[in-house]
C-alpha positions in Angstrom: 0.1 -5.1 4.7 2.4 -4.2 1.8 0.9 -1.6 -0.6 2.7 -0.9 -3.9 1.9 2.2 -6.1 1.8 0.7 -9.6 0.6 3.9 -11.3 -0.7 7.3 -10.0 -4.3 5.7 -10.2 -3.6 2.1 -9.1 -2.3 0.5 -6.0 -1.5 -3.2 -5.3 -1.9 -5.0 -2.0 0.6 -7.9 -2.1 -0.8 -11.4 -1.7 0.2 -12.8 1.7 -1.1 -15.2 4.3 -4.6 -16.6 3.5 -5.1 -14.3 0.5 -5.8 -16.2 -2.7 -5.3 -13.2 -5.0 -3.8 -9.8 -4.6 -5.8 -6.6 -3.8 -6.1 -3.9 -6.5 -7.1 -0.4 -5.4 -8.0 2.2 -8.0 -7.2 5.5 -6.3 -4.9 8.5 -6.0 -2.8 9.0 -2.9 -5.4 11.5 -1.8 -8.3 9.1 -2.3 -6.5 6.1 -0.6 -8.1 5.3 2.8 -6.1 6.0 5.8 -5.1 2.6 7.3 -5.4 3.9 10.8 -8.8 5.6 10.5 -10.6 3.5 7.8 -10.3 -0.3 7.7 -11.3 -0.5 4.1 -7.9 -1.7 2.8 -7.8 -4.5 5.4 -11.2 -5.5 4.1 -9.9 -5.6 0.6 -7.3 -8.1 1.8 -9.9 -10.1 3.7 -12.1 -10.4 0.6 -9.1 -11.8 -1.2 -9.3 -14.9 1.0 -12.8 -16.0 -0.2 -12.9 -19.5 -1.8 -13.0 -19.4 -5.6 -12.0 -15.7 -6.0 -10.3 -14.9 -9.3 -8.0 -12.2 -10.6 -8.0 -9.9 -7.6 -10.0 -8.3 -4.9 -10.8 -4.9 -6.4 -11.6 -1.5 -4.8 -13.0 1.4 -6.7 -11.9 5.0 -6.3 -14.7 5.8 -3.7 -13.7 2.9 -1.4 -14.4 3.2 2.3 -15.2 0.9 5.2 -18.4 -1.2 5.0 -20.0 -4.4 6.3 -17.7 -7.3 5.5 -16.7 -6.0 2.0 -15.6 -2.4 1.7 -18.1 -0.1 0.0 -16.6 0.2 -3.4 -15.5 -3.5 -3.4 -15.7 -5.8 -6.4 -14.9 -9.5 -6.3 -15.7 -12.4 -8.7 -15.8 -16.0 -7.7 -15.6 -19.0 -10.1 -19.0 -20.8 -9.8 -17.6 -24.1 -11.1 -14.5 -24.1 -8.8 -16.1 -23.7 -5.4 -16.8 -20.0 -5.8 -18.9 -18.5 -3.0 -21.6 -15.9 -2.7 -21.5 -13.5 0.3 -24.3 -11.1 1.3 -21.6 -8.8 2.6 -20.5 -8.4 -1.0 -23.8 -6.9 -1.8 -24.8 -5.1 1.3 -28.0 -4.4 3.1 -29.6 -2.1 0.6 -29.9 -4.7 -2.2 -30.1 -3.2 -5.7 -29.7 0.3 -4.4 -29.1 2.2 -7.6 -29.4 5.4 -9.7 -31.8 6.4 -12.4 -31.3 9.5 -14.5 -34.3 11.2 -16.2 -33.6 13.8 -19.0 -36.1 16.6 -19.9 -37.1 16.3 -23.5 -37.3 20.1 -24.0 -36.4 22.0 -20.9 -33.3 23.9 -20.0 -32.0 25.7 -16.9 -33.2 29.1 -17.8 -36.7 27.9 -18.7 -37.0 26.1 -15.4 -35.9 29.0 -13.2 -39.3 30.8 -12.9 -40.9 27.6 -11.6 -38.1 25.9 -9.8 -39.4 26.7 -6.3 -42.9 25.4 -7.2 -41.4 22.3 -8.6 -39.4 21.6 -5.5 -42.3 22.4 -3.3 -44.5 19.8 -5.1 -41.7 17.2 -5.3 -41.4 17.7 -1.5 -45.0 16.8 -1.2 -45.1 14.0 -3.9 -41.9 12.0 -2.9 -42.4 9.9 0.3 -39.2 9.6 2.3 -37.6 9.0 5.6 -37.3 6.1 7.9 -40.4 3.8 7.8 -42.2 6.0 5.3 -45.1 4.6 3.3 -44.8 4.5 -0.4 -46.9 5.9 -3.2 -48.2 2.4 -4.1 -49.9 0.8 -1.1 -49.5 -2.9 -1.8 -51.7 -4.6 0.8 -51.3 -8.3 0.1 -48.4 -10.8 -0.4 -49.7 -11.9 -3.7 -49.3 -8.5 -5.3 -46.0 -7.9 -3.7 -44.8 -11.2 -5.1 -45.7 -9.9 -8.5 -43.4 -6.9 -7.8 -40.6 -9.3 -6.6 -40.8 -11.3 -9.7 -41.6 -8.6 -12.2 -39.7 -5.5 -11.1 -40.1 -2.3 -13.0 -41.8 -4.3 -15.8 -44.7 -5.2 -13.5 -44.9 -1.6 -12.4 -45.2 -0.4 -16.0 -47.8 -3.1 -16.8 -49.8 -1.7 -13.9 -49.8 1.7 -15.5 -46.7 3.3 -13.7 -44.7 4.3 -16.8 -44.3 3.4 -20.4 -42.6 0.4 -22.2 -39.8 2.7 -23.4 -38.7 3.1 -19.8 -37.7 -0.5 -19.6 -35.4 -0.3 -22.7 -33.1 2.0 -20.7 -33.0 -0.2 -17.6 -30.4 -2.7 -16.6 -31.7 -6.1 -17.5 -34.9 -4.5 -19.0 -36.0 -3.6 -15.5 -36.4 -7.1 -14.2 -33.8 -9.6 -12.9 -34.6 -13.2 -13.7 -34.3 -15.9 -11.1 -36.2 -14.2 -8.3 -37.6 -16.5 -5.6 -40.2 -15.1 -3.3 -40.3 -18.3 -1.3 -36.8 -17.4 -0.1 -38.1 -14.1 1.3 -39.0 -14.2 5.0 -42.4 -13.1 6.3 -40.6 -10.3 8.2 -39.1 -9.0 4.9 -42.5 -9.2 3.2 -44.0 -7.2 6.1 -41.4 -4.5 5.8 -41.8 -4.3 2.0 -45.6 -4.1 1.8 -45.9 -0.5 2.7 -42.6 1.0 1.3 -42.8 0.5 -2.4 -42.5 3.9 -4.1 -40.5 5.7 -1.4 -37.1 7.2 -1.3 -35.9 6.3 2.2 -33.3 8.2 4.2 -29.5 8.5 4.6 -27.8 9.2 1.3 -30.9 8.6 -0.8 -32.1 11.5 -2.7 -34.0 12.9 -5.7 -32.1 15.7 -7.3 -33.1 18.2 -10.0 -29.9 19.0 -12.0 -28.6 20.7 -15.1 -25.8 19.6 -17.4 -23.0 21.9 -16.6 -20.3 20.6 -18.9 -20.0 18.1 -21.8 -16.7 16.2 -22.3 -17.8 14.0 -25.2 -20.3 15.7 -27.4 -21.0 12.8 -29.7 -21.8 10.4 -26.9 -23.7 13.1 -25.0 -25.9 13.8 -28.0 -26.8 10.1 -28.3 -27.9 10.3 -24.7 -30.0 13.4 -25.1 -27.6 15.5 -23.0 -26.5 19.1 -23.8 -25.2 22.0 -21.7 -28.1 23.5 -19.7 -30.4 20.5 -20.2 -32.5 19.7 -17.0 -32.2 16.3 -15.6 -33.6 14.5 -12.5 -31.5 11.9 -10.7 -33.1 9.3 -8.4 -31.0 7.4 -5.9 -32.7 4.7 -3.8 -33.0 0.9 -3.4 -35.0 -1.9 -1.9 -35.7 -0.3 1.5 -36.6 -2.5 4.5 -37.3 -5.5 2.5 -33.7 -5.7 1.1 -32.2 -5.0 4.5 -34.2 -7.8 6.1 -33.2 -10.2 3.3 -29.5 -9.5 3.9 -29.9 -9.9 7.7 -31.8 -13.2 7.3 -29.3 -14.8 4.9 -26.1 -13.7 6.7 -27.4 -15.6 9.7 -28.2 -18.7 7.6 -24.8 -18.7 6.0 -23.0 -18.2 9.3 -24.7 -21.4 10.5 -24.0 -23.2 7.3 -20.3 -22.4 6.6 -18.8 -25.1 8.8 -20.7 -27.7 6.7 -18.8 -26.6 3.7 -15.4 -26.3 5.5 -15.3 -22.6 5.0 -13.5 -20.2 7.4 -13.3 -16.4 6.9 -11.2 -13.8 8.7 -14.3 -11.7 9.4 -17.7 -13.1 10.4 -19.3 -10.3 8.3 -17.9 -12.2 5.2 -20.2 -15.2 5.9 -20.6 -17.1 2.6 -21.5 -20.5 1.1 -20.8 -22.0 -2.4 -22.9 -20.4 -5.1 -24.2 -23.8 -6.2 -25.2 -24.8 -2.6 -28.9 -24.7 -1.5 -28.2 -21.8 0.8 -26.4 -20.0 -2.0 -29.2 -20.4 -4.4 -31.8 -19.3 -1.8 -29.8 -16.1 -1.2 -29.5 -15.3 -4.9 -33.2 -15.9 -5.4 -34.1 -13.6 -2.5 -31.5 -11.1 -3.6 -33.0 -11.0 -7.1 -36.4 -10.5 -5.6 -35.1 -7.5 -3.6 -33.4 -6.2 -6.8 -36.8 -6.2 -8.6 -38.4 -4.4 -5.7 -35.7 -1.7 -5.9 -36.3 -1.4 -9.6 -40.0 -1.1 -9.2 -39.4 1.4 -6.5 -37.4 3.8 -8.8 -40.1 3.3 -11.6 -42.8 4.5 -9.2 -40.8 7.5 -8.1 -40.1 8.3 -11.8 -43.9 8.5 -12.4 -44.4 10.7 -9.3 -41.7 13.0 -10.6 -43.1 13.1 -14.1 -46.5 14.2 -12.8 -44.9 17.2 -11.1 -42.9 18.3 -14.1 -45.8 17.8 -16.4 -48.0 20.0 -14.3 -45.5 22.8 -13.7 -43.2 22.8 -16.8 -45.3 21.0 -19.4 -42.2 18.9 -20.2 -41.7 15.1 -20.5 -38.9 13.2 -18.6 -37.3 10.3 -20.5 -35.2 7.6 -18.8 -31.6 7.8 -19.8 -30.6 4.8 -17.8 -31.2 2.9 -14.5 -28.3 1.0 -12.9 -27.9 -0.9 -9.6 -24.7 -0.7 -7.5 -25.4 -3.4 -4.8 -25.7 -6.8 -6.5 -24.1 -10.1 -7.1 -24.6 -11.2 -10.7 -23.8 -14.5 -12.5 -21.8 -13.4 -15.6 -19.4 -14.8 -18.2 -15.9 -13.4 -18.3 -12.6 -14.3 -19.9 -10.1 -15.2 -17.1 -6.7 -16.9 -17.6 -7.4 -17.8 -21.2 -10.8 -19.2 -20.9 -14.4 -18.2 -20.4 -15.7 -18.7 -16.9 -19.0 -18.4 -15.1 -18.5 -16.0 -12.3 -20.5 -14.6 -9.4 -19.5 -10.9 -9.6 -20.1 -9.0 -6.3 -20.4 -5.3 -6.8 -20.9 -3.5 -3.5 -21.0 0.2 -3.9 -19.8 -0.3 -7.4 -21.7 -0.1 -10.7 -21.4 -2.0 -14.0 -19.6 -0.3 -16.7 -20.3 -2.2 -19.9 -18.3 -1.4 -23.0 -19.6 -0.7 -26.5 -21.3 -3.6 -28.3 -21.8 -5.6 -25.1 -24.8 -7.9 -25.7 -26.6 -6.6 -22.5 -26.8 -3.0 -23.9 -29.9 -1.5 -25.5 -29.6 -1.4 -29.2 -29.6 2.5 -29.4 -26.6 2.6 -27.0 -24.6 -0.4 -28.4 -22.1 1.8 -30.3 -21.3 4.1 -27.4 -21.5 1.7 -24.4 -23.4 1.7 -21.1 -24.2 5.0 -19.4 -22.5 5.0 -16.0 -24.3 7.2 -13.4 -22.2 8.5 -10.5 -23.8 10.9 -8.0 -21.9 13.3 -5.8 -23.4 14.4 -2.5 -25.8 17.1 -1.7 -24.4 20.3 -3.2 -21.7 18.8 -5.4 -21.6 17.6 -9.0 -22.8 14.3 -10.4 -21.5 12.6 -13.6 -22.5 10.6 -16.5 -19.7 8.4 -17.8 -19.7 5.5 -20.4 -18.2 2.0 -20.2 -14.9 1.2 -21.9 -13.5 -2.0 -23.4 -10.4 -2.7 -21.4 -11.8 -2.5 -17.9 -10.0 -5.2 -15.8 -12.4 -5.1 -12.9 -15.1 -7.1 -14.5 -16.5 -4.0 -16.2 -17.0 -2.2 -12.9 -16.4 1.3 -11.6 -17.2 3.7 -8.7 -20.8 4.4 -7.6 -20.5 7.7 -5.8 -18.1 10.0 -3.9 -17.5 7.8 -1.0 -17.7 8.9 2.7 -14.8 10.2 4.7 -16.8 10.9 7.8 -19.3 8.7 9.7 -22.8 10.0 9.9 -22.4 10.8 13.6 -19.1 12.7 12.9 -20.7 14.6 10.1 -23.7 15.6 12.2 -21.6 16.7 15.1 -21.0 20.4 15.1 -23.0 20.9 11.8 -25.9 23.4 11.8 -28.5 22.1 9.4 -30.1 25.5 9.0 -26.8 27.2 8.1 -26.0 24.3 5.7 -29.5 24.8 4.0 -28.9 28.5 3.7 -25.4 28.1 2.3 -26.8 25.8 -0.4 -29.6 28.2 -1.2 -27.1 31.0 -1.6 -25.5 28.8 -4.2 -28.7 28.4 -6.1 -29.5 24.9 -4.7 -33.0 24.5 -3.0 -33.1 21.8 -0.4 -36.3 20.0 0.7 -35.6 17.7 3.6 -37.6 16.0 6.3 -34.8 15.8 8.9 -32.4 18.4 10.1 -30.0 15.7 11.3 -30.4 13.9 8.0 -29.2 17.1 6.2 -26.2 17.5 8.5 -25.2 13.9 8.1 -25.1 14.4 4.3 -23.1 17.6 4.2 -20.8 17.8 1.2 -17.5 17.7 3.1 -18.5 14.3 4.7 -17.6 12.8 1.3 -14.5 12.5 -0.9 -13.9 14.9 -3.7 -16.2 13.6 -6.4 -14.3 15.3 -9.2 -11.2 13.4 -8.2 -13.1 10.1 -8.0 -14.4 10.7 -11.5 -11.0 11.7 -12.8 -9.5 8.5 -11.3 -12.2 6.3 -12.8 -11.4 7.9 -16.2 -7.6 7.8 -16.0 -7.6 4.2 -14.6 -9.6 2.9 -17.5 -12.8 2.1 -15.6 -15.1 4.4 -17.5 -14.9 7.6 -19.6 -16.4 11.0 -18.8 -19.3 12.2 -20.8 -21.0 15.0 -18.9 -21.0 16.9 -15.5 -24.3 17.7 -13.8 -24.8 20.2 -11.0 -27.8 20.4 -8.6 -30.6 22.9 -8.7 -32.8 21.3 -6.0 -32.5 18.3 -3.7 -35.2 16.3 -2.0 -33.8 14.4 1.0 -35.1 12.0 3.7 
């Protein structure tokens, strides 16, 4: 594999063999995956072989090894030229995403006297962990199908939030084209009890404060100022999304030969977007996306109740964005507008100012881009820019450098918890191993990931947020 450094923030994997396009990796030398320890760059090259792929197989600054696609992988296929859709380009946690809430009138100093009580009550109010039951006990398929078709909008209609929340959600909180008939009974079973729960792994709810502002004009439009308290929620579609991915990978593996498709890695199983199997997957994926959006809406309301009771403040939604989706979008490629299926796996949209999908009050500044760090490190708010060549995409987080097993080995969770407390970060977790797996040094340097996103022209820095308390599964 030949890798060329084009700039200090962009590397090129030369097109060779079955690759239809080159690979483009946005990274510094320090962030570039080690070819001998992390197969992510090989995965970038493998993705470049997919039928219908256009421009390049892209990797974001947080890129690391994943299932089929690397995490941090972006690829667009031309729907009208045999372009395929691949569940590996979305991942198992469909529509995993980030929502940022901003306190209307509460700063760090005002919160300090009640921070312990707030964290204790969030610990009780936020269901989390493997197999956890959610705050909304949906007991029948008919109601769950309303969630799958209506997303956060349906949750608000049922009294879980206010209409203004939806104005700051990607797609207004609901993705069109959901098809509950393409969702298996097993996926339905897994989804019935988990709506309104955080899950485990790298999912979290974090109380934060704005530590630094880089663009005061944009930050003011977003309600951000130094010292302002925020809450970041990171979760997705739970077991329902995982089951949908599993089901449709199997179906596509069986169907590929009928379309004459071969791939270098079976985890890249795919079919033409326009095929019955492709449409079934997209319908089920959209349903899972709506489940994920409703999930974050319910957790928002649970969080609001705690803050209203203990700080008498209101939390407003700044934005809600997914980072595991394949979306049908229009993009200008090679001199003409094309209909593309844009896979973003561990990558978030980064829409520029005046994009038609933006809320009216953000049209002049661009889309808020929410990039969390890991437990104990900073998170960032950025904004989309106009010349982003990766189909308006950027990083979604810090990106792992250690597996969960490697991170947990030799890490004392109690010592980790105490070290965070000594830094003023209160941790509420359900699992000692889960805390050890998510230690800060299991991840890349999020500050360098953000700087690379900014310098590479993927998004522009607006504000830096630091944690005050973390709720983990």
